[in-house]
C-alpha positions as CSV (number, residue, x, y, z in Angstrom):
1,M,0.0,0.0,0.0
2,N,1.6,3.4,-1.1
3,S,1.0,6.2,1.4
4,D,2.2,9.6,1.9
5,N,1.6,9.1,5.8
6,P,3.7,5.7,7.1
7,E,2.6,6.1,10.7
8,K,-1.0,5.8,9.5
9,D,-0.1,2.5,7.5
10,R,1.6,1.1,10.9
11,D,1.1,-2.3,12.3
12,E,0.7,-1.3,15.9
13,L,-0.6,-2.1,19.2
14,V,-3.0,0.7,21.0
15,F,-4.7,1.1,24.2
16,V,-7.2,3.7,24.9
17,A,-9.5,3.8,28.0
18,L,-12.9,5.4,28.0
19,G,-12.7,5.5,31.6
20,G,-10.8,4.4,34.5
21,L,-7.7,6.3,34.0
22,G,-7.7,9.4,36.5
23,E,-10.9,8.1,38.1
24,I,-11.9,5.0,40.5
25,G,-14.6,3.5,38.9
26,M,-16.4,3.6,35.6
27,N,-13.6,1.1,33.7
28,V,-13.3,0.7,30.2
29,Y,-10.4,-0.1,28.4
30,L,-9.7,-0.7,24.6
31,Y,-7.0,-2.6,23.0
32,G,-6.5,-2.3,19.2
33,I,-4.3,-4.0,16.4
34,G,-3.3,-3.1,12.8
35,P,-2.8,0.3,11.2
36,S,-5.1,3.4,12.5
37,D,-7.4,3.1,9.5
38,D,-7.9,-0.5,9.8
39,R,-7.7,-1.7,13.4
40,E,-9.4,-4.7,15.4
41,W,-10.5,-3.7,19.0
42,L,-11.2,-5.8,22.1
43,M,-12.7,-3.7,24.9
44,V,-11.9,-5.0,28.2
45,D,-14.8,-4.0,31.1
46,L,-18.1,-1.7,30.9
47,G,-18.7,-0.7,33.8
48,I,-20.3,2.4,35.8
49,T,-19.6,4.6,38.6
50,F,-21.4,6.6,40.7
51,P,-23.0,10.2,40.5
52,G,-21.6,12.9,43.2
53,E,-23.2,16.0,44.7
54,H,-22.8,17.8,41.6
55,E,-24.9,15.4,39.6
56,P,-28.1,15.4,41.7
57,G,-31.2,12.9,40.6
58,V,-28.9,10.9,38.7
59,D,-28.5,7.3,39.7
60,I,-25.6,5.8,38.0
61,V,-22.7,7.3,35.4
62,L,-22.2,5.5,32.4
63,P,-19.6,5.7,30.2
64,D,-19.6,7.6,26.8
65,L,-19.0,5.2,24.0
66,R,-19.3,7.3,20.7
67,F,-15.4,6.4,19.7
68,I,-16.2,2.9,19.8
69,E,-19.7,3.1,18.6
70,A,-18.2,4.6,15.2
71,E,-16.2,1.7,15.2
72,A,-18.2,-0.9,16.4
73,Q,-18.0,-3.4,13.3
74,A,-14.2,-3.8,14.0
75,L,-15.2,-4.6,18.0
76,S,-14.9,-8.5,18.2
77,G,-15.6,-8.8,21.6
78,I,-16.1,-7.3,25.6
79,V,-14.1,-9.0,27.6
80,I,-15.2,-9.1,31.7
81,T,-12.9,-9.4,34.2
82,H,-15.0,-9.6,37.2
83,A,-18.6,-8.8,38.4
84,H,-17.7,-5.4,40.4
85,E,-20.3,-2.5,38.8
86,D,-17.3,-0.7,38.2
87,H,-16.8,-3.3,35.6
88,I,-19.9,-4.7,34.3
89,G,-22.1,-2.6,35.6
90,A,-23.0,-0.5,31.7
91,V,-23.3,-4.0,30.0
92,I,-26.8,-4.4,29.8
93,E,-27.7,-0.8,29.1
94,M,-24.8,0.1,26.6
95,S,-23.2,-3.1,25.1
96,P,-26.5,-3.1,22.7
97,R,-25.1,0.1,20.9
98,L,-21.9,-2.3,20.4
99,R,-23.5,-5.2,19.2
100,A,-20.2,-7.4,19.9
101,P,-20.5,-10.7,22.0
102,I,-19.4,-10.9,26.1
103,Y,-17.0,-13.2,27.3
104,T,-17.0,-13.6,31.1
105,T,-16.4,-16.1,33.7
106,P,-20.0,-17.9,35.3
107,F,-20.3,-15.7,38.2
108,A,-19.8,-12.8,35.9
109,A,-22.6,-14.0,33.7
110,G,-24.9,-15.1,36.7
111,M,-24.8,-11.4,37.8
112,L,-25.8,-10.0,34.7
113,K,-28.0,-12.5,34.1
114,A,-29.8,-12.1,37.6
115,K,-29.9,-8.3,36.8
116,L,-31.6,-8.7,33.1
117,A,-34.2,-10.8,35.2
118,E,-34.8,-8.1,37.9
119,F,-34.9,-5.2,35.5
120,G,-35.3,-6.6,32.2
121,A,-33.6,-5.1,29.1
122,A,-35.0,-4.3,25.6
123,N,-32.0,-6.3,24.0
124,T,-30.7,-9.1,25.8
125,P,-26.6,-9.3,25.4
126,D,-24.9,-12.2,23.9
127,I,-23.4,-13.6,26.9
128,R,-20.8,-16.6,26.2
129,E,-19.0,-18.1,29.5
130,I,-15.3,-19.0,29.7
131,N,-14.1,-21.1,32.3
132,P,-11.7,-19.6,34.8
133,E,-8.3,-19.8,34.0
134,S,-8.9,-20.8,30.1
135,R,-7.5,-19.8,27.4
136,Y,-9.6,-18.5,24.2
137,R,-9.5,-16.5,21.1
138,V,-11.8,-13.3,20.4
139,G,-10.8,-12.3,17.0
140,S,-7.3,-12.0,16.2
141,F,-6.5,-11.3,20.3
142,D,-5.5,-14.6,22.1
143,L,-6.5,-14.3,25.5
144,E,-6.2,-16.3,29.0
145,Y,-7.8,-15.5,32.2
146,V,-5.9,-16.2,35.0
147,A,-7.0,-16.1,38.5
148,M,-6.9,-13.2,40.9
149,S,-7.9,-12.6,44.7
150,H,-10.0,-9.6,45.0
151,S,-13.3,-8.9,46.8
152,I,-15.3,-11.0,44.5
153,P,-15.3,-14.7,43.0
154,E,-13.3,-15.5,39.8
155,T,-11.4,-12.1,39.1
156,S,-10.0,-12.8,36.4
157,G,-6.3,-11.4,34.8
158,L,-6.4,-11.1,31.4
159,V,-3.2,-12.6,28.9
160,I,-3.8,-10.7,25.7
161,R,-1.5,-12.2,22.9
162,T,-1.1,-11.0,19.5
163,E,0.9,-10.6,16.7
164,K,2.6,-7.3,18.2
165,G,3.3,-8.5,21.8
166,T,1.8,-9.7,24.9
167,V,0.1,-7.7,27.5
168,F,-0.8,-8.8,31.2
169,H,-3.6,-7.0,31.9
170,T,-4.0,-7.4,35.7
171,A,-7.6,-6.1,36.6
172,D,-8.2,-5.5,40.2
173,W,-6.0,-7.7,42.4
174,K,-4.1,-8.5,45.6
175,L,-2.1,-11.3,47.0
176,D,-4.4,-13.1,49.3
177,R,-3.3,-16.6,49.9
178,A,-6.6,-17.4,52.2
179,P,-9.2,-15.2,50.5
180,L,-12.4,-17.2,52.5
181,V,-14.0,-17.6,48.8
182,G,-12.7,-18.4,45.7
183,K,-9.3,-19.0,44.8
184,P,-6.1,-17.1,45.5
185,T,-3.9,-15.4,43.0
186,N,-2.4,-17.9,40.6
187,E,1.1,-16.4,41.9
188,K,2.6,-19.7,40.0
189,R,1.4,-18.9,36.7
190,I,2.1,-15.2,36.7
191,E,5.8,-16.3,37.5
192,E,5.4,-18.3,34.4
193,I,3.9,-15.9,31.9
194,G,6.6,-13.6,32.9
195,Q,9.2,-16.2,32.0
196,E,7.3,-16.5,28.6
197,G,7.9,-12.8,28.2
198,V,5.5,-10.0,28.6
199,D,6.0,-6.9,26.7
200,V,3.4,-4.5,28.5
201,L,2.2,-4.6,32.2
202,V,-1.5,-2.8,32.5
203,C,-1.4,-2.9,36.2
204,D,-4.1,-1.8,39.3
205,S,-3.0,1.4,41.2
206,T,-5.6,2.0,44.0
207,N,-3.5,1.1,46.4
208,A,-0.2,2.7,45.2
209,F,0.0,4.9,48.4
210,R,0.0,2.6,50.8
211,D,3.1,0.4,51.9
212,G,3.2,-3.2,52.6
213,T,0.8,-6.1,52.1
214,S,-2.7,-6.3,52.5
215,P,-3.9,-8.7,55.1
216,S,-6.4,-11.8,54.0
217,E,-10.0,-11.6,53.9
218,T,-9.8,-14.7,56.6
219,E,-7.9,-12.3,59.2
220,V,-11.2,-10.2,58.6
221,A,-13.7,-12.5,59.0
222,E,-11.7,-13.9,62.4
223,S,-11.9,-10.1,63.5
224,L,-15.4,-9.5,62.7
225,A,-16.3,-12.6,64.4
226,K,-14.7,-11.5,67.7
227,I,-16.1,-7.8,67.6
228,I,-19.8,-8.8,66.7
229,E,-19.3,-11.3,69.7
230,Q,-18.7,-8.2,72.2
231,E,-21.6,-6.2,71.3
232,S,-25.1,-6.5,73.6
233,G,-27.3,-4.7,71.6
234,R,-28.1,-4.9,67.7
235,V,-25.7,-5.3,65.1
236,I,-25.6,-3.9,61.9
237,L,-23.0,-4.5,59.2
238,T,-22.6,-2.6,55.8
239,T,-20.4,-3.5,53.2
240,F,-20.0,-3.5,49.1
241,S,-22.9,-6.1,48.2
242,S,-20.7,-7.9,45.6
243,N,-18.4,-9.0,48.3
244,V,-19.3,-12.6,48.8
245,A,-16.2,-13.0,51.2
246,R,-17.4,-10.6,53.5
247,I,-21.5,-11.8,53.6
248,K,-19.9,-15.3,54.2
249,A,-18.1,-14.0,56.9
250,V,-20.8,-12.0,58.5
251,G,-22.9,-15.2,58.1
252,D,-20.1,-17.4,59.9
253,A,-20.6,-14.7,62.4
254,A,-24.1,-14.7,63.2
255,R,-23.8,-18.5,63.6
256,A,-20.7,-18.4,65.9
257,T,-22.5,-15.3,68.0
258,G,-26.2,-17.2,68.3
259,R,-27.5,-14.6,66.0
260,Q,-30.2,-14.6,63.2
261,L,-28.7,-12.8,60.0
262,V,-31.2,-10.5,58.5
263,V,-30.2,-9.0,54.8
264,A,-31.8,-5.9,54.0
265,G,-31.1,-4.3,50.1
266,R,-32.4,-6.1,46.9
267,A,-28.3,-5.8,45.4
268,L,-27.4,-8.2,48.5
269,H,-30.3,-10.5,47.6
270,R,-29.3,-10.8,44.4
271,V,-25.4,-11.4,44.9
272,I,-26.5,-14.0,47.4
273,R,-28.8,-16.1,45.3
274,V,-25.9,-16.0,42.4
275,A,-23.3,-16.8,45.1
276,I,-25.5,-19.6,46.2
277,D,-26.3,-21.0,42.7
278,A,-22.3,-20.8,41.8
279,G,-21.1,-22.6,45.0
280,Y,-19.3,-19.9,46.5
281,L,-21.9,-19.9,49.6
282,P,-23.2,-23.2,50.9
283,Q,-27.1,-24.2,50.0
284,D,-27.9,-24.1,53.6
285,F,-26.6,-20.2,54.0
286,S,-29.0,-19.3,56.7
287,Y,-30.9,-15.6,56.7
288,V,-34.3,-13.9,56.8
289,D,-35.5,-10.9,54.9
290,Q,-35.8,-7.4,57.1
291,E,-39.4,-7.8,58.3
292,H,-38.0,-10.0,60.8
293,F,-35.7,-7.8,62.3
294,G,-37.9,-6.3,64.7
295,Y,-39.1,-9.8,66.2
296,L,-35.7,-10.2,67.0
297,A,-33.9,-9.7,70.7
298,A,-31.3,-6.7,70.4
299,D,-28.9,-9.5,71.7
300,E,-30.3,-12.0,68.6
301,A,-30.0,-9.6,65.7
302,L,-27.0,-8.9,63.1
303,A,-28.3,-7.4,59.8
304,L,-26.5,-7.0,56.4
305,V,-27.6,-3.9,55.1
306,T,-26.9,-1.8,51.3
307,G,-25.5,1.6,52.0
308,S,-21.9,1.7,53.1
309,Q,-20.8,4.4,50.3
310,G,-24.1,6.9,51.9
311,E,-26.0,6.2,49.0
312,P,-29.3,8.4,49.8
313,R,-31.8,5.4,48.4
314,A,-30.2,2.6,50.2
315,A,-31.3,0.9,53.6
316,L,-28.6,2.2,55.7
317,S,-29.5,5.8,54.9
318,R,-33.4,5.4,55.6
319,I,-32.4,3.6,58.8
320,A,-30.0,6.4,60.1
321,Q,-33.6,8.7,58.8
322,G,-35.8,6.8,61.2
323,E,-37.3,5.9,57.5
324,H,-36.7,2.4,57.2
325,R,-40.1,0.3,57.6
326,D,-38.6,-2.5,59.5
327,I,-35.1,-1.5,61.2
328,K,-35.2,0.9,64.1
329,L,-31.7,1.6,66.0
330,G,-31.2,2.9,69.1
331,K,-28.8,3.6,72.0
332,G,-26.6,0.6,72.8
333,D,-26.6,-0.6,69.0
334,A,-23.8,-0.7,66.5
335,I,-22.9,-0.3,63.0
336,I,-19.9,-1.9,61.6
337,Y,-18.8,-0.2,58.4
338,S,-17.4,-2.9,56.7
339,S,-15.9,-1.0,53.6
340,R,-13.4,1.7,52.2
341,I,-14.8,5.3,51.5
342,I,-14.5,5.5,47.8
343,P,-13.4,9.3,47.1
344,G,-16.4,11.8,46.6
345,N,-18.3,9.5,48.9
346,E,-17.2,11.3,51.9
347,K,-19.4,13.7,52.8
348,G,-22.5,11.5,52.5
349,I,-20.8,8.6,54.3
350,L,-20.0,11.2,57.5
351,E,-23.8,12.4,57.2
352,I,-25.3,9.3,57.7
353,Q,-22.7,8.6,60.6
354,N,-23.7,11.6,62.4
355,K,-27.4,10.7,62.1
356,L,-26.4,6.9,63.5
357,A,-24.7,8.8,66.2
358,G,-27.2,10.9,67.0
359,L,-29.8,7.8,67.4
360,G,-27.0,6.5,69.9
361,C,-25.4,3.8,68.2
362,K,-21.9,2.8,68.5
363,I,-20.2,3.1,65.0
364,I,-17.2,0.6,64.3
365,T,-15.0,1.4,61.3
366,D,-11.3,0.4,60.2
367,N,-10.0,2.8,62.4
368,E,-11.2,1.1,65.5
369,G,-10.4,-2.8,64.2
370,L,-9.7,-5.2,61.5
371,V,-13.1,-4.8,59.9
372,H,-11.9,-4.3,56.4
373,V,-9.6,-5.2,53.8
374,T,-8.5,-3.9,50.3
375,G,-9.0,-5.7,47.2
376,H,-6.1,-4.2,45.7
377,P,-2.6,-3.9,45.8
378,R,-0.1,-2.2,48.2
379,R,3.6,-1.7,47.7
380,D,5.1,-4.7,48.2
381,E,2.6,-6.4,46.3
382,L,3.0,-4.1,43.6
383,R,6.7,-4.8,43.4
384,Q,6.3,-8.2,43.5
385,M,3.8,-8.1,40.2
386,F,6.7,-6.0,39.0
387,D,9.6,-8.6,40.1
388,W,7.5,-11.8,38.4
389,I,6.3,-10.0,35.0
390,K,9.3,-7.3,34.2
391,P,7.3,-6.1,31.3
392,R,9.2,-3.5,29.1
393,L,6.6,-1.2,29.5
394,M,4.1,-0.5,32.3
395,V,1.0,1.4,32.1
396,P,-0.5,2.0,35.4
397,M,-4.5,1.7,35.4
398,H,-7.8,1.8,37.7
399,G,-7.2,5.0,39.7
400,E,-7.3,8.8,40.2
401,M,-4.5,10.7,38.5
402,R,-2.2,10.6,42.0
403,H,-2.4,6.9,41.9
404,L,-1.2,6.2,38.5
405,K,1.4,8.7,39.3
406,E,2.4,6.9,42.4
407,N,2.2,3.6,40.8
408,A,4.4,4.6,37.8
409,R,7.0,6.3,40.3
410,L,7.0,2.9,42.0
411,A,7.4,1.0,38.6
412,R,10.6,3.1,37.8
413,L,12.0,2.4,40.9
414,A,11.7,-1.5,40.3
415,G,13.8,-1.2,37.3
416,I,10.6,-1.2,34.7
417,P,12.7,0.2,31.2
418,S,9.7,2.5,30.2
419,V,6.4,3.8,32.3
420,A,3.9,5.7,30.3
421,P,0.8,7.1,32.9
422,V,-2.0,8.3,30.4
423,S,-5.3,9.6,30.7
424,D,-8.8,9.0,29.7
425,G,-9.4,9.2,25.9
426,Q,-5.4,9.3,25.4
427,M,-4.6,6.6,22.7
428,L,-1.4,5.1,23.6
429,R,1.0,3.2,20.9
430,M,2.2,0.2,23.0
431,L,4.0,-1.6,20.5
432,P,6.4,-1.7,18.4
433,G,8.6,0.8,19.5
434,K,8.9,3.4,22.3
435,P,5.5,4.0,23.8
436,K,3.8,7.2,22.4
437,I,0.5,9.0,22.6
438,I,-0.7,9.4,19.1
439,D,-4.2,10.4,19.2
440,D,-7.1,11.4,21.7
441,V,-10.4,10.4,21.3
442,P,-13.8,11.7,22.5
443,V,-14.9,10.8,26.6
444,G,-17.3,11.6,28.6
445,R,-20.4,10.4,30.7
446,Y,-24.2,9.7,30.1
447,F,-26.4,9.7,33.1
448,R,-29.1,7.0,33.8
449,D,-31.8,9.4,35.0
450,G,-34.9,7.4,36.6
451,K,-35.6,5.3,33.2
452,L,-34.3,7.6,30.5
453,I,-30.7,7.7,29.6
454,I,-29.2,11.2,29.0
455,A,-25.7,12.8,27.9
456,E,-23.6,14.6,30.7
457,G,-24.3,18.2,28.7
458,E,-28.1,18.4,28.5
459,G,-29.6,20.7,30.7
460,S,-31.6,18.8,32.9
461,V,-28.9,17.6,35.8
462,R,-27.1,21.2,35.1
463,E,-30.4,23.0,36.0
464,R,-30.8,20.5,38.7
465,R,-27.1,21.7,40.0
466,K,-28.0,25.5,39.8
467,L,-31.7,24.7,41.5
468,S,-29.9,23.1,44.0
469,A,-27.7,26.6,44.8
470,V,-29.9,29.5,43.8
471,G,-33.7,28.2,43.7
472,L,-36.6,29.2,41.1
473,V,-38.6,32.4,40.6
474,A,-42.0,31.2,38.6
475,V,-43.9,34.7,36.9
476,A,-47.3,33.7,35.4
477,L,-49.0,36.3,33.9
478,A,-51.9,36.6,31.1
479,M,-51.9,39.0,28.0
480,T,-53.9,39.6,25.0
481,P,-52.4,39.8,21.8
482,R,-52.3,43.8,22.1
483,G,-50.2,43.4,24.7
484,D,-52.7,44.3,27.7
485,I,-52.4,42.5,31.1
486,L,-55.1,40.7,32.3
487,G,-55.9,40.0,35.7
488,D,-53.0,39.6,38.9
489,V,-49.6,38.4,38.4
490,D,-48.9,34.8,40.5
491,L,-45.7,33.9,41.6
492,A,-43.8,30.7,42.7
493,L,-40.6,30.8,44.8
494,D,-39.0,27.8,45.9
495,G,-35.4,27.9,47.4
496,V,-35.4,32.0,47.9
497,P,-35.4,33.4,51.3
498,E,-38.7,34.9,52.1
499,E,-37.4,38.2,52.8
500,D,-34.4,40.3,52.3
501,A,-32.1,41.9,55.0
502,E,-34.2,44.8,55.7
503,G,-37.3,42.4,56.2
504,E,-39.4,43.4,53.1
505,L,-40.7,40.2,51.4
506,M,-39.0,38.9,48.7
507,E,-42.2,38.4,47.0
508,D,-43.3,42.2,47.0
509,L,-39.9,42.6,45.3
510,V,-40.1,40.8,42.3
511,L,-44.0,41.9,42.0
512,D,-42.3,45.2,41.8
513,A,-40.2,44.3,39.4
514,V,-42.5,42.6,37.1
515,D,-44.7,46.0,37.3
516,R,-42.0,48.4,36.5
517,T,-40.8,46.2,33.2
518,I,-44.4,46.1,31.9
519,D,-44.9,50.0,32.8
520,S,-41.6,50.6,31.0
521,V,-42.6,48.5,27.8
522,P,-44.6,50.6,25.4
523,P,-47.9,49.2,24.5
524,K,-47.3,48.9,20.8
525,R,-44.3,46.9,21.8
526,R,-45.8,44.5,24.4
527,K,-47.0,42.1,21.2
528,D,-44.1,41.0,21.1
529,I,-44.4,38.5,24.0
530,E,-41.0,36.8,23.3
531,M,-39.5,40.5,24.3
532,V,-41.5,40.8,27.4
533,R,-40.6,37.4,28.7
534,E,-37.0,37.8,28.6
535,A,-37.2,41.6,29.8
536,V,-39.2,40.5,32.8
537,R,-36.8,37.5,33.4
538,R,-33.9,39.7,33.6
539,S,-35.6,42.2,35.7
540,V,-36.8,39.4,38.3
541,R,-33.4,37.9,38.3
542,S,-31.5,41.3,39.0
543,A,-34.1,42.7,41.8
544,V,-33.6,39.2,43.7
545,D,-29.7,39.5,43.0
546,R,-29.8,42.9,44.5
547,A,-31.5,41.6,47.2
548,W,-30.0,38.6,48.2
549,G,-26.7,38.6,46.4
550,K,-27.4,35.8,44.4
551,R,-29.4,35.1,41.0
552,P,-31.9,32.5,41.1
553,I,-33.5,30.5,37.7
554,V,-36.5,32.8,36.5
555,K,-39.2,31.2,34.6
556,V,-41.5,33.6,32.8
557,L,-45.1,31.9,31.8
558,I,-47.3,34.1,29.6
559,N,-50.6,32.8,28.4
560,V,-51.9,35.1,25.3
561,V,-55.9,35.3,25.9
562,P,-57.6,35.8,22.5
563,T,-60.0,39.0,23.1
564,K,-63.3,39.4,21.3
565,H,-63.8,42.1,18.3
């Protein structure tokens, strides 16, 4: 092929993230092979993240896939590394746009199918189950699942073999030789893969700032049982709903302490059903639904509930506000936070903890005891992985930019020849030759807002955000086509102070602004309804700003009433 641009014709292996680099959550990674105008693509994971305080009313945040949607005919498949929502949460809603098969282990397939059955979907994804620790092909990509211990069963690192070289994509992982549920990290196989030769390591960065090695899930289970045994009142434990090992630990603690396990939260019920079916929880795993909680004596009640990240609709939030139908708490009861705070959720979690403290509850976090252990590698574990794999290039993934940069620093200190921390949307040429950012692709967010999926730039969420800060003034008036005002002006003020600093009613200030504006417009010009609407809007907004120091959202509704001739 003749070309004036040899770079365009170059056969290469590239990497780009549509989520997961520079943030914790919404993991979507793409590997492409071939020249720039004829690449074959592989997607690894398709996850969500959760909204922050600047996204009011949003249920979940989905990735913007427009780049790969445009390349959908070249997407050979979507490979799932594990069943956490930040890795599979967008599959049901977004994969129909891509029309590519989903490759995943049985447990993650079970989770996807359970969500499909519970919520339904217009289009059912093509889910293809792959046994853990199997080797298989997706298009031109020769793939191998490698067992990695994490906080959910069947987490799999991914070896990606191509004609240009080999990549080891770690997924989320840690070194836990006693994970309580599921297999430990297959250290022997990782060493073998390193000896075979790995060109690129794409590595989890979440805990790059933490020294040492993470404790084991078995240690946490033993600690939880001791803590629960010491409590004489009701005990509530909240954790990530997908943490099957923690669910098993709580069930074991209930039996050991003579308590009845109560489960509150739809997501927890779903995970328990799938885990029992997959053999990760025993068939006789004993628990009851939330309506039984009130019938148990204080020293018999142990509840496992959703809401560890401060989610306003989750069970723990409703319990803290005294609004939960079945679970009520008071003095002498204990709440165990068996989870870590995901960055961005601090405010919501602290608000709930303060409300629980106000009820007289004792709050136990990982500051007070070993009640949680991370599912991600600390520094010593990262160094061990670097030593096993000995890649020519390390690309940090899964973390905020500070995590990515710190993981990159550790890799350089470990003697890895080349390190390339990149952000969402930056396309990195991994192979051949030196790594180089060769393109930028569009990235962004979609919001699930009730039953709708809307683009980040659409106005409804932005308007809600503004409403939460400055309130709303609605002005309604009736006019004839000639511009005559009929009747009185109606007002509605929401989120706006009732009075100004001198005690004058804000409604009176608004009415005065409307009257002045209408009087200032010559009768002949009042026929221009849109001009009148905009003039009133500006005048009201300025009047409130002078009195309050904030400019509210102002809506002017004009009803044009025909007159008889």
